[in-house]
C-alpha positions in Angstrom: -19.7 70.7 32.2 -19.6 74.0 33.1 -18.1 75.0 29.9 -17.3 73.3 26.2 -14.3 74.5 24.4 -13.8 75.3 20.6 -10.9 73.2 20.4 -9.6 70.5 22.6 -6.1 68.8 21.7 -5.0 65.7 23.0 -1.3 65.7 23.1 1.0 68.3 23.9 3.7 67.0 21.3 5.2 68.6 18.5 1.5 68.3 16.3 -0.4 69.1 19.7 1.7 72.1 20.7 1.1 73.1 16.9 -2.3 73.0 16.6 -2.8 74.8 19.6 -0.7 77.9 18.5 -2.2 78.5 15.5 -5.7 78.1 17.0 -5.0 80.6 19.5 -3.9 82.7 16.6 -6.9 82.4 14.9 -9.2 83.2 18.6 -10.5 79.9 19.3 -10.9 78.8 22.7 -8.4 76.2 23.2 -7.2 73.2 26.0 -4.7 70.6 25.8 -5.1 67.4 27.6 -1.4 65.8 27.8 -0.3 62.7 29.9 2.8 64.3 30.9 4.0 67.1 33.0 5.6 69.5 30.7 4.7 69.8 27.0 7.1 68.4 24.5 5.6 64.9 23.8 7.8 61.9 23.3 10.4 63.7 20.7 11.0 66.4 22.9 10.5 65.2 26.4 11.2 67.1 29.6 12.6 69.8 26.6 11.6 72.7 29.3 13.4 71.1 32.3 16.9 70.1 30.1 17.1 73.4 28.8 16.5 75.2 32.2 19.5 72.7 33.9 21.4 73.6 30.7 21.6 69.7 28.9 19.1 70.1 26.1 22.2 70.4 23.8 23.8 67.4 24.8 20.9 65.5 23.0 21.1 67.4 20.0 19.9 70.4 18.2 16.7 68.9 17.1 16.0 68.4 20.6 17.0 71.9 21.9 14.7 72.9 18.5 11.7 71.8 20.7 12.1 74.5 23.6 11.2 77.0 20.8 7.6 75.5 20.3 7.4 75.0 24.2 7.7 78.7 25.1 5.2 79.8 21.7 3.0 77.1 23.2 2.8 78.3 27.0 2.6 82.0 25.9 -0.4 81.4 23.2 -2.9 81.1 25.9 -4.3 77.4 25.4 -5.5 76.1 28.9 -2.8 73.3 29.8 -4.0 70.3 31.1 -1.0 68.2 32.3 -0.4 65.1 34.1 -4.1 64.5 32.8 -5.1 61.0 31.8 -7.9 60.5 29.1 -9.9 57.2 29.5 -12.2 57.7 27.8 -13.7 59.5 24.4 -17.7 59.9 23.5 -19.0 61.6 20.0 -19.8 64.8 20.6 -17.5 65.4 21.5 -17.0 64.5 25.5 -13.6 63.4 26.6 -13.7 61.9 30.2 -10.1 62.7 32.3 -8.6 62.0 35.3 -5.5 64.1 37.3 -4.5 62.5 40.0 -7.6 61.6 41.9 -10.2 63.9 40.0 -12.1 63.0 37.1 -13.8 65.5 34.9 -15.3 65.6 31.8 -14.9 68.0 29.2 -16.6 69.3 26.3 -15.6 70.3 22.8 -16.7 71.5 19.4 -14.3 70.0 17.4 -11.0 68.0 18.4 -7.6 67.2 17.6 -6.0 63.8 18.7 -2.3 64.5 18.4 -1.1 61.1 20.7 1.8 60.5 18.6 3.2 57.2 18.1 4.1 54.1 20.1 6.7 51.4 19.5 5.9 48.4 17.9 6.0 45.4 19.4 8.3 42.6 18.5 8.0 39.4 21.3 11.2 37.3 20.8 12.2 34.6 23.5 12.8 36.1 26.3 12.0 39.8 26.1 9.9 39.5 29.2 12.8 39.5 31.3 14.0 42.1 33.7 17.1 43.9 31.9 15.2 43.5 28.7 13.7 47.3 27.7 12.5 49.2 24.1 14.6 51.8 22.9 12.4 54.5 23.9 11.5 53.5 27.6 15.5 53.9 27.7 15.5 57.4 26.1 12.9 58.7 28.2 15.0 57.8 31.4 17.5 60.0 29.5 15.7 62.7 28.2 12.8 62.9 31.9 15.6 62.7 34.4 19.2 62.6 32.7 19.5 58.4 33.5 22.0 55.9 31.5 22.8 52.8 32.1 25.1 51.7 34.3 26.7 48.5 32.3 27.7 48.7 28.6 24.5 48.2 26.9 23.2 45.8 23.6 20.9 47.4 20.9 18.7 45.1 18.7 16.6 46.1 15.9 16.3 48.8 13.4 15.7 52.2 12.8 16.6 55.4 13.5 15.9 55.8 16.9 18.3 53.0 17.1 21.0 55.4 15.5 19.9 58.5 17.7 19.7 56.6 20.8 23.3 55.0 20.5 24.6 58.7 19.6 22.8 60.5 22.7 23.7 58.0 25.0 27.7 58.2 23.8 27.1 61.9 23.4 26.3 61.6 27.7 29.0 59.1 28.9 26.8 56.0 28.2 28.4 53.0 26.6 27.1 51.1 24.0 28.5 47.2 23.9 27.5 46.5 20.1 24.3 46.5 18.0 22.6 43.7 16.5 20.6 45.1 13.4 17.4 43.0 12.4 16.6 45.1 8.8 16.8 42.4 6.2 19.5 42.9 3.7 17.0 43.3 0.8 15.7 45.8 2.3 18.6 48.2 1.1 18.2 47.2 -2.4 13.9 47.9 -2.3 15.3 51.2 0.1 17.6 52.2 -3.2 14.5 52.7 -5.6 13.2 55.5 -3.3 16.5 57.4 -2.8 16.0 60.0 -5.5 13.1 61.9 -3.8 14.6 61.1 -0.3 17.3 63.8 -1.5 14.9 66.5 -1.0 15.6 65.9 2.6 19.4 65.3 2.1 20.1 67.3 5.7 18.4 63.5 7.3 20.2 61.6 5.3 23.8 63.2 6.3 22.1 63.1 9.7 21.8 59.6 9.5 25.5 59.3 7.8 27.1 61.1 10.4 25.1 58.9 13.2 26.5 55.5 11.6 30.3 57.1 11.4 30.3 58.1 15.0 29.3 54.7 15.7 32.1 53.5 13.6 34.3 55.5 15.0 33.6 55.1 18.6 34.5 51.3 18.6 30.7 50.2 18.6 30.3 46.8 16.4 27.4 46.6 14.3 26.2 42.7 13.6 24.3 42.8 10.8 21.5 40.6 8.8 20.3 39.6 12.4 17.4 36.9 12.1 17.1 35.8 15.5 17.6 37.0 18.9 16.9 35.3 22.5 17.3 36.6 25.3 18.9 34.3 28.3 18.7 34.7 31.9 16.8 33.2 35.1 15.3 36.2 37.0 16.9 38.6 34.7 18.7 39.0 31.3 22.4 37.8 31.6 23.2 37.1 27.7 21.4 37.2 24.5 21.8 34.5 21.8 21.6 35.4 17.8 21.2 34.1 14.7 22.6 35.5 11.1 21.1 35.2 7.8 24.5 33.7 7.1 24.5 31.2 9.9 26.4 32.4 12.5 25.6 32.0 16.1 26.9 34.0 19.0 26.2 34.5 22.9 26.9 37.5 24.7 26.8 38.8 28.1 24.9 41.4 28.9 23.0 43.3 31.7 20.9 45.1 29.8 19.1 45.1 26.1 17.8 47.4 24.5 14.9 46.6 21.8 13.5 48.5 18.9 11.6 47.4 15.6 10.5 50.9 14.2 7.5 53.0 15.8 3.6 52.9 14.9 0.2 55.0 15.1 -1.3 55.1 18.8 -4.4 54.8 17.3 -6.6 54.0 20.7 -9.0 57.1 20.7 -9.4 57.2 17.2 -10.3 53.6 17.5 -12.3 54.2 20.3 -14.1 56.8 18.6 -15.2 55.0 15.6 -13.0 56.5 13.1 -12.6 54.7 10.1 -9.0 53.4 9.7 -7.1 51.5 6.9 -4.2 49.2 6.8 -1.0 51.3 5.7 1.2 48.4 3.6 4.3 50.6 3.6 4.3 51.7 7.0 3.3 48.0 8.4 0.5 49.4 10.7 -2.9 51.1 10.7 -3.6 54.8 10.4 -7.1 56.8 10.6 -8.2 57.8 7.5 -8.5 61.6 6.7 -9.2 63.9 4.4 -6.5 66.8 3.6 -7.2 68.8 6.9 -6.8 65.6 9.1 -10.2 65.3 9.7 -11.1 61.9 10.3 -14.2 59.8 9.2 -16.2 61.6 12.1 -16.9 65.3 11.3 -15.2 67.9 13.6 -12.3 65.0 14.9 -9.3 65.6 13.9 -5.8 63.7 13.8 -2.1 65.7 13.7 0.9 63.8 13.7 2.4 60.5 14.0 -1.2 59.6 15.4 -2.0 59.4 11.5 1.2 58.3 9.5 4.7 58.4 11.1 6.2 61.4 9.5 8.4 62.9 11.8 9.2 66.5 13.7 8.5 68.8 10.7 5.9 66.6 9.2 3.6 66.8 12.7 4.2 70.3 12.9 3.0 71.4 9.9 0.1 68.9 10.3 -0.5 69.9 13.7 -1.4 73.9 12.1 -3.4 72.4 9.1 -5.9 70.1 11.5 -6.5 73.5 13.6 -7.1 75.8 10.6 -9.6 72.7 9.5 -10.8 73.2 13.0 -11.2 76.8 12.7 -12.7 76.2 9.1 -15.4 73.7 10.3 -16.5 76.4 12.9 -17.1 79.3 10.6 -14.4 81.6 12.2 -12.3 81.3 8.9 -13.0 81.4 5.4 -12.4 78.4 3.4 -10.2 80.4 0.4 -9.0 82.0 3.2 -7.9 78.5 4.8 -6.8 77.4 2.0 -4.0 79.6 1.6 -2.6 79.7 4.8 -2.5 76.0 4.3 -0.6 76.0 1.1 2.6 76.9 2.5 2.0 74.1 5.2 1.2 71.5 3.1 4.4 72.2 1.0 6.1 72.1 4.0 4.7 68.7 5.1 5.3 67.3 1.5 9.0 68.1 1.7 9.4 66.9 5.6 7.8 63.4 3.8 10.0 62.7 0.9 12.0 60.8 2.7 9.5 58.2 4.5 9.4 55.8 1.2 12.8 55.4 1.6 13.1 54.9 5.2 9.6 52.7 5.3 11.9 50.4 2.7 15.3 50.6 4.7 13.9 49.6 8.0 10.9 47.3 6.9 10.6 44.9 10.0 11.7 41.3 9.0 8.9 38.7 9.3 9.7 37.1 12.5 8.3 40.7 14.1 4.7 40.3 12.9 4.5 35.9 13.2 6.5 35.1 16.4 7.0 31.7 16.8 4.3 29.2 18.6 6.1 29.6 22.0 6.8 33.1 22.6 4.3 35.2 24.4 2.6 38.2 22.4 0.4 39.0 24.8 2.0 40.1 28.1 -0.6 41.3 30.4 -2.4 38.0 29.8 0.2 35.8 29.1 -1.1 34.5 25.7 1.3 33.1 22.9 1.6 33.2 19.4 0.2 29.5 19.1 -2.9 30.0 21.4 -3.6 33.0 18.7 -2.9 30.6 16.0 -4.7 27.7 17.2 -7.9 30.2 18.4 -7.8 31.4 14.3 -7.5 28.3 13.0 -10.6 27.0 15.2 -12.7 29.9 13.8 -12.4 32.9 15.3 -12.1 35.0 12.4 -11.1 38.3 13.9 -9.2 39.8 17.0 -12.1 40.0 18.8 -12.9 36.6 18.6 -10.1 35.7 19.9 -10.0 37.6 22.5 -12.6 35.6 24.1 -11.3 32.5 23.5 -7.9 33.8 24.8 -8.4 37.2 27.1 -6.0 38.2 24.4 -5.8 42.1 24.6 -8.0 42.2 27.8 -5.5 43.2 29.8 -4.4 46.6 31.2 -3.0 48.2 27.7 -6.3 46.9 25.6 -4.2 45.4 22.6 -2.6 48.8 22.5 1.0 46.8 22.6 -0.4 43.3 21.2 -2.5 44.3 18.9 -0.9 44.7 15.5 1.2 41.2 16.3 -2.4 39.7 17.2 -3.7 40.7 14.1 -1.3 39.5 11.8 -1.1 36.3 13.1 -5.0 35.6 12.5 -4.6 37.0 8.7 -2.0 34.8 8.2 -3.5 31.6 10.1 -6.6 32.5 8.1 -5.5 33.6 4.8 -7.1 37.0 5.5 -5.8 40.7 4.4 -4.8 43.1 7.2 -7.5 45.4 6.0 -10.4 42.4 6.4 -8.6 41.0 9.5 -8.6 44.5 11.0 -7.5 44.9 14.9 -9.4 44.6 18.9 -12.5 46.8 19.7 -11.5 49.3 21.7 -14.0 49.7 25.2 -13.5 52.1 28.3 -11.3 52.7 30.3 -8.6 53.3 27.5 -6.4 53.8 30.8 -7.1 52.4 34.1 -9.1 54.1 36.7 -10.4 53.5 40.5 -13.8 52.5 41.4 -13.6 55.6 43.6 -12.7 57.6 40.6 -15.6 56.4 38.6 -17.6 57.0 41.5 -17.0 60.7 41.5 -18.2 61.7 38.1 -21.7 61.8 38.9 -20.7 64.3 42.1 -18.6 66.4 39.8 -21.7 66.8 37.1 -24.1 67.3 39.4 -21.9 70.3 41.2 -21.2 71.9 37.6 
C-alpha cells in the first residue's frame, strides 16, 4: 500500500457523490470505489450516458437531475475507481478491492459507506422461474441500456418503485398488462395518521397522485388486496395465479412477472466491520446505529444514504454532505463549531425530505407472507433451502441465524445471506418466539463478493511490490 486516503467512499450514488464533492471542497484527499462503471448509483444509473444520448428526460426530471451532481463529482478531483468490487473491509481501514483481475488494498483514515439499498426478498411459489424478475432489475435494464420487455408485463407488490417503473415503462413505449397490489388495505388507515407531517413533502405526494392517475387513464388494471401470488410454468413463467383478501382467485397468462415489496438498506459492509445494528420496526429492516454525523459504533466509519435507513434521494444527498463534514471534523480539518454551522442547513433539508417516510412506511408496510412464507417455499435460492427447513432447525434448538446456517446451509451461497437474510431471521424469530433484535442476522464473512483463487494469490505480490 503506497497511499492512505483521508476518506474512502464506498458507492457513487447520490450519497456517495455528495460526500465526495463536499469532502473535496474541504480539502480532503478522497477516493470513491464503485461497482458500476460510471457514477449515479441505482437511482441515477447510467445518467451520464442517457444524458449524452438525449434520453434522460424520458425517465423523468428526478432522473435527469442526477446529471448535475455527476458532473460536479467528476470535476471535484476525487479519485474515482469505477467497475471495482469491494470484497473485504477491515478495521483501520483497509479495503480489499478487485477491478477486473487486479486486486488492490486501499487504506483510509475515515470511511463513508454509501452502498444504498437492495430490494426486499419476497419468496413465493414459482419465484425462481425464468421470466420472474424484480422491478429493480427491470429498471436497471431500462436505465443501463434502454431495454424494455417485449411482452406486456404484470407487476406484483407494493411501493413507490412499482408506480414509478410502470410510468417510466409507458413513457418509453412498454406495455403493462396489470398491477397486483399486495399492500394490505389496513395500511391506508394507519398511513392516514401520518398524512399531516407528510404534507411538508407535498411535491412527492402530488407526484404519486400523478403516477396513479397516469396508470388509470392508460387503462392499466390494478387489482387491490392481493394476498397470495403463484407463478406457474415449466421452464419459464407462463401464468400467474393470485388470490385476494375478498376470496377471489384468478389465473392470467403472462411471459414476464415483475415483483417488488420495497427496499431495505444494504448493510453487508457495515456488518462486516462489526458496526452495531438495530431493528427498525417501521421499515421492517436492520439499520446501522449512527450519531448525528452518520458515524457508526466504529469510530471513523460513517454511513450515508439509504444504507442507514430508507430516505430517498434528497435525504441521501444531505446525509452524504453531513458525513463528509463529520469526517473533516474527525480528521481535525474543521472545528466542531464550523462543522455544526455547515450541517444545520443540511440537517433541516434532510428532515424535510424524511417527513414523508412515516406515511410511506405505513402505506407500503409488507404483508405478513413476505417475511413468513409457507414451509414449501424456497427462501435461500443459492442453497435451495426452504422456509420449512429453517423453521425445523429453529424449533430443534438453533436459536440464531448462524446456527441455522450450520444446520441447513442457508446463507452460505455467493450472496452470503444478502438476499435471504431478513426473511430467514424473521422465520427464526417467529418460530422461537423472539424479537428480531434478539435474533439478529447472519455473520458476514469475506469475501463479500466472489473472487478467484488467482486473484487472492496476487495480493501478497502486490503488497510486496508496493
